[in-house]
C-alpha angles and dihedrals in degrees: 000000000000089000090050092049091052093051093044093053090053087059098042107037117082097004129107138204114254114161094182096053091039088051093054091052094048090050089052091060105027096095095032094096091237111180120242092242091055095052098082096053093042092053091043090057092044095051091043091054099039106024089216133101148120132243093293095054097040093045093049089045089055092045087054094051096045092046090052088051092052096248117142111239140152133214108245133205128193125175121254126220090248093057094261128112132255118213127209137147130259118211138150125257126224089277091054091251119144113250136173128231115202106183097173090060090058090046093052091046097045090238129130109215112357092113099034099099110025112169108253098232091048089052094049091046090057094043116103108267086356089271123151132166130197129203131192100210091183095046132098094298094046092114090061118104107269103221100028105041114000100061096047095043114027107059111145118240 
């Protein structure tokens, strides 16, 4: 858990939520054909250079750091009330239980680790229609274009 905290703090501390700037960045890569397995590092570089983002950028940044540290994790999407999507990260705690890290919620709240280890069932219970999707961006389909192919075809069961 110590390694996860260290990585999580890198994502949360010193960054801010800015949907407008984050949207500009996303629009600059959405039609680029960027591969799913390149998204975490791309978003990591963007956040480290700009210190702004939204749930997509911060979740991918965390996936990059956890993957680099050898920690199993999955990019996660839940629907939002406005029809959009909310991104977070699924990983396993020291007992092997599924938990969710939601770094953008800590960034928005000005907290460091309140949303670092949300029990999975609690997170799903609070999700709209109790829907949640997980994606392994480094898995067998990681070479697919993230926005155009991967998200619509590669949800884990």
